Structure formats: C-alpha cells, structure tokens
C-alpha positions as CSV (number, residue, x, y, z in Angstrom):
1,X,114.0,116.6,-22.2
2,X,115.6,113.5,-23.7
3,X,118.3,115.7,-25.3
4,X,119.0,117.4,-22.0
5,X,119.4,113.9,-20.4
6,X,121.9,112.9,-23.1
7,X,124.1,116.0,-22.2
8,X,123.6,115.4,-18.5
9,X,124.6,111.7,-18.7
10,X,127.6,112.5,-20.9
11,X,129.0,115.2,-18.6
12,X,128.3,113.0,-15.5
13,X,130.0,109.9,-17.0
14,X,133.1,111.9,-18.1
15,X,133.8,112.7,-14.5
16,X,132.7,109.7,-12.4
17,X,134.5,107.2,-14.7
18,X,137.9,108.8,-14.1
19,X,140.2,107.2,-11.5
20,X,140.8,110.7,-10.0
21,X,137.2,110.9,-9.0
22,X,137.4,107.6,-7.0
23,X,140.7,108.8,-5.5
24,X,139.1,112.1,-4.6
25,X,136.3,110.5,-2.7
26,X,138.8,108.9,-0.4
27,X,141.5,111.5,-0.3
28,X,139.5,114.7,0.1
29,X,137.9,114.0,3.5
30,X,141.2,112.5,4.8
31,X,143.2,115.5,3.7
32,X,140.6,117.9,5.2
33,X,140.5,115.9,8.4
34,X,144.3,116.0,8.6
35,X,144.2,119.8,7.9
36,X,141.8,120.3,10.8
37,X,143.2,117.7,13.3
38,X,146.9,118.1,12.9
39,X,147.0,121.9,13.5
40,X,144.9,121.3,16.6
41,X,147.2,118.7,17.9
42,X,150.3,120.8,17.1
43,X,148.7,123.8,18.9
44,X,148.2,121.8,22.1
45,X,151.3,119.7,21.9
46,X,153.7,120.3,24.8
47,X,157.5,120.4,24.3
48,X,159.2,117.1,25.0
49,X,162.5,118.8,25.9
50,X,163.4,121.4,28.4
51,X,163.5,124.8,26.7
52,X,166.7,126.8,27.7
53,X,166.8,130.5,28.5
54,X,168.9,133.1,30.2
55,X,168.1,136.2,32.2
56,X,169.7,139.6,32.4
57,X,168.7,141.3,35.6
58,X,169.3,145.1,35.7
59,X,167.2,145.8,38.8
60,X,168.3,146.4,42.3
61,X,166.2,143.5,43.5
62,X,166.7,139.8,43.0
63,X,164.0,139.7,40.4
64,X,165.9,137.5,38.0
65,X,166.4,134.8,40.6
66,X,162.8,134.9,41.8
67,X,161.6,134.8,38.1
68,X,163.8,131.7,37.5
69,X,162.3,130.1,40.6
70,X,158.7,130.9,39.5
71,X,159.4,129.1,36.2
72,X,160.0,125.9,38.0
73,X,156.2,125.6,38.3
74,X,156.0,124.4,34.7
75,X,156.8,120.8,34.0
76,X,157.0,118.5,31.0
77,X,154.6,115.7,30.4
78,X,156.3,113.5,32.9
79,X,155.4,116.1,35.6
80,X,159.0,115.9,37.0
81,X,161.3,117.5,34.4
82,X,161.4,121.3,34.3
83,X,159.8,122.8,31.2
84,X,162.2,125.8,31.3
85,X,165.8,125.6,32.2
86,X,167.4,128.9,33.2
87,X,171.1,128.6,32.2
88,X,172.3,131.8,33.9
89,X,171.1,135.0,35.6
90,X,173.4,137.8,34.7
91,X,173.5,140.9,36.9
92,X,174.2,144.1,35.0
93,X,173.1,147.4,36.7
94,X,172.5,150.7,35.0
95,X,176.1,151.7,35.8
96,X,177.5,148.6,34.0
97,X,176.4,149.6,30.5
98,X,179.4,148.1,28.7
99,X,179.0,144.8,30.6
100,X,175.3,144.7,29.8
101,X,176.0,145.2,26.0
102,X,178.6,142.4,26.0
103,X,176.3,140.0,27.8
104,X,173.4,141.0,25.5
105,X,175.4,140.4,22.3
106,X,176.7,137.1,23.6
107,X,173.1,135.9,24.4
108,X,171.9,137.0,20.9
109,X,174.7,134.9,19.5
110,X,173.5,132.0,21.6
111,X,170.0,132.4,20.2
112,X,171.3,132.5,16.6
113,X,173.3,129.3,17.3
114,X,170.3,127.7,19.1
115,X,172.2,127.2,22.3
116,X,169.3,128.9,24.1
117,X,165.7,129.6,22.9
118,X,165.0,132.8,24.8
119,X,166.5,135.4,27.1
120,X,164.6,137.8,29.3
121,X,165.9,141.3,30.1
122,X,164.5,142.7,33.4
123,X,165.1,146.5,33.4
124,X,165.9,148.8,36.3
125,X,162.8,149.7,38.3
126,X,160.9,147.0,36.6
127,X,158.3,147.1,39.3
128,X,157.3,150.6,38.3
129,X,157.6,150.5,34.5
130,X,156.4,147.6,32.4
131,X,158.2,148.8,29.3
132,X,161.8,148.2,30.6
133,X,161.5,144.4,30.6
134,X,161.3,142.3,27.4
135,X,162.0,138.9,25.9
136,X,164.3,138.1,23.0
137,X,163.7,135.1,20.8
138,X,163.6,134.0,17.2
139,X,160.6,131.8,17.9
140,X,157.1,133.4,18.2
141,X,156.0,131.1,21.0
142,X,152.7,132.5,22.5
143,X,152.7,130.0,25.3
144,X,156.2,131.0,26.5
145,X,155.4,134.7,26.2
146,X,152.2,134.2,28.3
147,X,154.0,132.1,31.0
148,X,157.0,134.4,31.3
149,X,154.6,137.4,31.6
150,X,152.6,135.6,34.3
151,X,155.7,134.7,36.4
152,X,157.3,138.1,36.1
153,X,154.0,139.8,37.0
154,X,153.8,137.7,40.2
155,X,157.4,138.6,41.2
156,X,156.9,142.3,40.5
157,X,153.5,142.3,42.3
158,X,155.3,140.9,45.4
159,X,157.9,143.7,45.3
160,X,155.2,146.4,44.9
161,X,153.3,145.0,47.8
162,X,156.4,145.0,50.0
163,X,157.1,148.6,49.1
164,X,153.5,149.6,49.8
165,X,153.8,148.4,53.4
166,X,150.5,146.5,53.4
167,X,150.0,145.0,56.8
168,X,149.7,141.5,55.4
169,X,152.0,138.7,54.4
170,X,153.0,139.1,50.7
171,X,152.0,135.5,50.0
172,X,148.6,136.2,51.6
173,X,148.0,139.3,49.4
174,X,149.1,137.5,46.3
175,X,146.7,134.6,47.1
176,X,143.9,137.1,47.6
177,X,144.6,138.9,44.3
178,X,145.6,135.8,42.3
179,X,144.7,135.6,38.6
180,X,141.8,133.4,37.7
181,X,141.6,131.2,34.6
182,X,138.0,131.6,33.8
183,X,136.5,128.4,32.7
184,X,134.1,128.5,29.7
185,X,130.9,126.5,29.2
186,X,128.1,126.6,26.7
187,X,124.4,126.0,27.1
188,X,125.0,122.2,26.9
189,X,127.6,122.1,29.6
190,X,131.3,121.6,28.7
191,X,132.4,124.0,26.0
192,X,133.9,122.9,22.7
193,X,137.5,124.2,22.6
194,X,137.9,127.1,20.3
195,X,140.6,125.4,18.3
196,X,138.3,122.4,17.6
197,X,135.5,124.7,16.3
198,X,137.9,126.9,14.3
199,X,139.6,124.1,12.5
200,X,136.4,122.2,12.0
201,X,134.9,125.2,10.4
202,X,137.9,125.5,8.1
203,X,137.6,121.9,7.2
204,X,134.0,122.2,6.1
205,X,134.6,125.5,4.3
206,X,137.8,124.0,2.7
207,X,135.9,121.0,1.3
208,X,133.2,123.2,-0.1
209,X,135.8,125.6,-1.6
210,X,137.7,122.8,-3.2
211,X,134.6,121.0,-4.7
212,X,132.9,124.2,-6.0
213,X,136.1,125.6,-7.4
214,X,137.3,122.3,-8.9
215,X,134.1,121.2,-10.5
216,X,133.2,124.8,-11.5
217,X,136.4,125.1,-13.5
218,X,135.6,121.7,-15.2
219,X,132.4,123.3,-16.5
220,X,134.4,126.3,-17.8
221,X,137.1,124.2,-19.5
222,X,134.5,121.9,-21.0
223,X,132.7,124.9,-22.6
224,X,136.0,126.5,-23.9
225,X,137.3,123.2,-25.3
226,X,134.1,122.4,-27.2
227,X,133.9,125.9,-28.4
228,X,137.4,125.9,-29.8
229,X,137.0,122.5,-31.4
230,X,133.8,123.5,-33.0
231,X,132.0,120.6,-31.3
232,X,129.7,123.3,-29.8
233,X,128.3,124.1,-33.2
234,X,127.4,120.4,-33.8
235,X,125.8,120.2,-30.3
236,X,123.7,123.4,-30.6
237,X,122.3,122.0,-33.9
238,X,120.7,119.2,-31.9
239,X,119.9,120.8,-28.5
240,X,119.1,124.3,-27.4
241,X,121.9,126.4,-25.8
242,X,119.9,126.4,-22.5
243,X,119.6,122.6,-22.5
244,X,123.3,122.4,-23.2
245,X,124.3,124.7,-20.4
246,X,122.0,123.2,-17.9
247,X,123.1,119.7,-18.9
248,X,126.8,120.6,-18.3
249,X,126.1,122.3,-15.0
250,X,123.8,119.6,-13.6
251,X,125.8,116.7,-15.0
252,X,128.9,117.8,-13.2
253,X,126.7,118.8,-10.2
254,X,125.5,115.2,-10.0
255,X,129.1,114.1,-9.8
256,X,129.5,116.4,-6.9
257,X,126.4,115.0,-5.3
258,X,127.7,111.5,-5.8
259,X,130.8,112.4,-3.8
260,X,128.8,114.0,-1.0
261,X,126.5,110.9,-0.9
262,X,129.4,108.6,-0.4
263,X,130.8,110.8,2.4
264,X,127.3,111.0,4.0
265,X,127.1,107.2,4.0
266,X,130.6,106.9,5.5
267,X,129.5,109.4,8.1
268,X,126.4,107.4,9.0
269,X,128.6,104.3,9.3
270,X,131.0,106.3,11.5
271,X,128.1,107.5,13.6
272,X,127.0,103.9,14.5
273,X,130.6,102.9,15.2
274,X,131.6,106.0,17.2
275,X,131.2,104.1,20.5
276,X,134.1,101.8,19.6
277,X,136.2,104.6,18.1
278,X,136.4,106.7,21.2
279,X,135.9,110.0,19.3
280,X,136.6,113.1,21.3
281,X,133.2,114.5,22.6
282,X,133.9,117.9,21.2
283,X,134.5,116.6,17.7
284,X,131.5,114.3,18.1
285,X,129.3,117.3,18.8
286,X,130.4,118.9,15.5
287,X,130.7,116.0,13.1
288,X,127.4,114.5,14.0
289,X,125.4,117.6,14.5
290,X,122.3,117.3,12.3
291,X,122.1,121.1,11.5
292,X,125.7,121.1,10.3
293,X,125.3,118.0,8.2
294,X,122.0,119.2,6.5
295,X,123.2,122.7,5.8
296,X,126.6,121.5,4.6
297,X,124.9,119.4,1.9
298,X,122.4,122.2,1.0
299,X,125.0,124.9,0.7
300,X,127.4,122.7,-1.1
301,X,124.9,121.9,-3.8
302,X,123.4,125.4,-4.1
303,X,126.8,127.0,-3.9
304,X,128.0,124.7,-6.7
305,X,125.1,125.6,-8.9
306,X,125.7,129.4,-8.3
307,X,129.4,129.4,-9.0
308,X,129.4,126.8,-11.8
309,X,126.8,128.8,-13.7
310,X,129.2,131.8,-13.4
311,X,132.1,129.6,-14.7
312,X,129.8,128.5,-17.6
313,X,129.2,132.2,-18.3
314,X,133.0,132.9,-18.3
315,X,133.6,129.9,-20.6
316,X,131.1,131.1,-23.1
317,X,132.6,134.5,-23.6
318,X,136.3,133.5,-23.5
319,X,138.3,131.8,-26.2
320,X,141.2,130.4,-24.1
321,X,141.7,129.4,-20.5
322,X,144.4,132.1,-20.2
323,X,141.8,134.7,-21.2
324,X,139.4,133.3,-18.6
325,X,141.9,133.7,-15.7
326,X,141.1,137.4,-15.6
327,X,137.5,136.6,-14.7
328,X,138.3,133.7,-12.3
329,X,140.3,135.9,-10.0
330,X,137.2,137.9,-8.7
331,X,135.3,134.6,-8.1
332,X,138.3,133.2,-6.2
333,X,138.5,136.3,-4.0
334,X,134.8,136.0,-3.2
335,X,135.2,132.4,-2.2
336,X,138.3,132.9,0.0
337,X,136.8,136.0,1.7
338,X,135.4,133.8,4.5
339,X,138.9,132.6,5.3
340,X,140.0,136.2,5.8
341,X,136.9,137.4,7.7
342,X,136.7,134.1,9.6
343,X,138.5,135.3,12.7
344,X,135.9,138.1,13.2
345,X,132.9,136.0,12.3
346,X,133.7,133.1,14.7
347,X,134.3,135.5,17.6
348,X,131.1,137.4,16.9
349,X,128.9,134.9,15.0
350,X,125.7,136.6,16.0
351,X,126.7,140.2,15.3
352,X,124.8,142.2,12.8
353,X,127.8,142.3,10.5
354,X,128.2,138.5,10.5
355,X,124.5,138.0,9.9
356,X,124.4,140.5,7.0
357,X,127.6,139.1,5.4
358,X,126.3,135.5,5.6
359,X,123.0,136.5,3.9
360,X,124.8,137.9,0.8
361,X,124.2,135.0,-1.7
362,X,127.8,134.9,-3.0
363,X,129.1,134.6,0.6
364,X,126.2,132.5,2.0
365,X,127.6,129.0,1.3
366,X,130.8,129.5,3.2
367,X,130.1,132.3,5.6
368,X,126.8,130.9,6.8
369,X,128.2,127.4,7.1
370,X,131.0,128.8,9.3
371,X,128.4,130.4,11.6
372,X,126.4,127.2,11.7
373,X,129.5,125.2,12.8
374,X,130.1,127.7,15.6
375,X,126.6,128.1,16.9
376,X,124.6,124.9,16.2
377,X,126.6,122.6,18.6
378,X,125.8,124.9,21.5
379,X,122.0,124.8,21.0
380,X,119.8,122.5,23.0
381,X,116.9,122.9,20.6
382,X,116.4,124.0,17.0
383,X,113.7,126.2,15.5
384,X,113.2,126.5,11.7
385,X,112.0,130.1,12.0
386,X,114.5,131.6,14.4
387,X,118.1,131.5,15.5
388,X,120.9,130.2,13.4
389,X,118.7,127.5,11.7
390,X,116.1,130.2,10.7
391,X,118.9,132.4,9.4
392,X,120.5,129.6,7.5
393,X,117.2,128.6,6.0
394,X,116.6,132.2,4.9
395,X,120.1,132.3,3.4
396,X,119.4,129.1,1.5
397,X,116.2,130.5,0.1
398,X,117.9,133.7,-1.0
399,X,120.7,131.6,-2.5
400,X,118.3,129.5,-4.5
401,X,116.6,132.6,-5.9
402,X,120.0,134.0,-6.9
403,X,120.8,130.7,-8.7
404,X,117.6,130.9,-10.7
405,X,118.3,134.5,-11.6
406,X,121.9,133.8,-12.6
407,X,120.8,130.8,-14.7
408,X,118.3,133.0,-16.5
409,X,121.0,135.7,-17.1
410,X,123.7,133.2,-18.1
411,X,121.4,131.5,-20.6
412,X,120.9,134.8,-22.4
413,X,124.7,135.3,-22.8
414,X,125.5,131.6,-23.3
415,X,123.4,131.1,-26.4
416,X,125.3,133.9,-28.3
417,X,128.7,133.6,-26.6
418,X,129.3,129.9,-27.5
419,X,129.2,130.8,-31.2
420,X,131.4,133.8,-31.0
421,X,135.1,133.4,-31.9
422,X,138.1,135.7,-32.1
423,X,137.6,139.0,-30.3
424,X,136.2,138.8,-26.8
425,X,132.8,140.5,-26.4
426,X,132.7,143.8,-24.6
427,X,130.5,144.6,-21.7
428,X,128.0,146.6,-23.8
429,X,127.8,143.7,-26.2
430,X,127.0,141.3,-23.4
431,X,124.4,143.6,-22.0
432,X,122.8,143.8,-25.5
433,X,122.6,140.0,-25.6
434,X,120.9,140.0,-22.2
435,X,118.3,142.5,-23.4
436,X,117.5,140.5,-26.5
C-alpha cells in the first residue's frame, strides 16, 4: 500500500505543481462558458443595420410591391428603423426574358460586390406554384429566409382568397387563418430556450471531453516515456505492475478531482452571489440544478477512470507516441460521438434509442450527461429509481462495473507490455497475456 501511495503522490505532484494546471483551473471554465454563451448571444443578436435587398416580380399582380410593404413590419432594435430596405422592385414578365436575365445578372453582381444582401424572384403564377419563387444570397441567414417566406405567404394567400371569391374581406379571412407562434412551456412553467440548453449541454460535455482526453493522454505518455527510458524496469523492481498502473491512473485522477473541486467551490460561491449577479433564470436552472452538478462530477470521475485505463493499456503496448496514435483515433471517435448524435438525442432525450445509447458504458459519461442537462431542469421532483435520475444512476453503476472489468483486463496486459521493447505485440499475443 505504501508503495502504491508513493507512485500516487509522485504522479499527482507532477501535474498539480505545474503552472499550466493552475492556469487550466481558471481558463477552462471561462473558455467553456464563452463557447456556450457567445454562440447563444450571436444566434439571438439582431442586425444593427438595415439589410438591403431587391425584388424581381414576374407575376401579373403587384406581388413585389405588396411583399416589400409586408417587410416593413420588421424593425431594428430602435423599433423605428426598417430591418429590411427594398432598393428596387423590377418588373419582368414572362415575355421579357432578355430583360429578366439582364436584371438577374446585375443583381447577382450587386450581391458579389455586397451592395445588397439578398434579392427575391417572384415567378409567374406564384400564387399557384411555390417552386417558381426563390431567394438569392451568399449568406445562409435562417431568420431572413423565414421572414421572407412568411411575408410572401401572406401576400400570396391574399391573392388566392380574392380569386376564390370568398364572401368575406380578405383581411378578415387572413386574420381568421393567421399563423400562430406556439409558445412552449415545461412542467415548471416558462421553458428554457433550446439554444440555452443545447449550448449548456455542449459546455458540460466539452469540459468532460477535454479533461478526460487531456489527462488520459498524460497517463499514456508517462507510461511510454518511462518505458523507453528504462525507468519502468527500476520501478517494477520495487512495486508490482498493478500498483504502478493504478498509481498512475489514480494519481492523475486526483489532479482531475482537484480541478473539479475548485470549480465546485466556485460554483457554490456563485450560487450564494447569484442574487446580485442577475443571472438569466434559464441559465440559473441549468447551472445550479443539483442533478446536473452531481452527475457531472460522477460521470467525469468514472469516465476518466475508464478512458485513462485504456490510455494506460495503449501506452504499455506501444513504443512511441506516433505508434500510439493509431489506437487513440478509435477512442477519440467514441468520445466525440455524442457531439454528432447530439442533435437527435436532445430532440428525443427519452426515446428508446437515446436511452440505449446512453447506457453503453463508453458513451455513458457524455451521452447520459447530455440527457440529464436537457431533462433534469424540467422536473419538479426527482426519484432515484425512475426517470432520468434512475437511468443516470443505472448508467453510473454499469460504468463503474466496466471500469473494474477494464482495470482487471489492463493489468493483465500492462504487467507484460511495459517490459516489451521493439516489435509491437500482436492481438493473439495480447490475448495470450490476458489468459495467463
């Protein structure tokens, strides 16, 4: 036990005494906070200048003029300046193909030279065929696309109603059939905006990914360096390979836990000061949610133990870092999988596929945490044996069992691999070490 503690303290001290460790404690949460808040602010930020556009109207109605008038509804933040400025409405009927092409080309040139941001082409019989109208722009602006579609739909609906000879005023019919912006609430009342939940989930998963990957690679490099410098031979003459491996993994794990402890204390201080900081209620419900805080710590520590043990295994069978890169790639892909599947999981956090994926031990730390971030803030009460808390608890138990199994497996390979030099062992040789 005393020899294990010597290894543990040595590995721990090598990390926490570095300036980069202290800097990381401060910078990591700030960077992750910036990565989650800045995109949210940018996504909701309104333009401060009027966006210019033009219209080509090929219809027999005055759709272009009505469309331009409908756009006047949108204002900048001062509520008086128009959000969109229609520079010109060009009329070009179907019998004016040459004129249409000249106008079209000139407007494309205006977009390329940034004189206007968009132009909208309204085709002939646009009220009967949606595909004849389109927008041209070099900027993929979802907000403008939605607003232009809404305004054009309203104008075309008015024309259709007039042509259908409905015995009511057009404005009355439009009012009766107006589009509704359905408000969304959760069980606690006001819903947390999707953007806030999405970027918060990315922040928590990003911190976890960075710490597990960063400290896991430290374990691997430490094993490879000591193996190549033959220090490993000296160490195993004093301690068993199992004590050596566990000391390295837990020593660096303690450094991880130290960082998390500091952040937890900062979070507690922030919690008691939140009244004076005027934190957005939506962010407050996520940052200070007890289920999110508890499972973030549990999954971070257990996830670190799982992946760092794998990194220790890779370090023991490889002779150089370059050689180890081939084995790191699959681990990296597993860890970034939640970022790729995140869009599905956050829209269907309670689906069978999301539950099954989040209970796979190698995906549990990130995927289950993402589900907890999305579901836990909407709950009014928690149960340890049901719902997301019960599933997260089950995922944690399965993860801990996987860690124990992987440590047992790795110890079998580690005791032989650290003394092997030259040729990298083959899979049959590794399986033979495990069976011994």
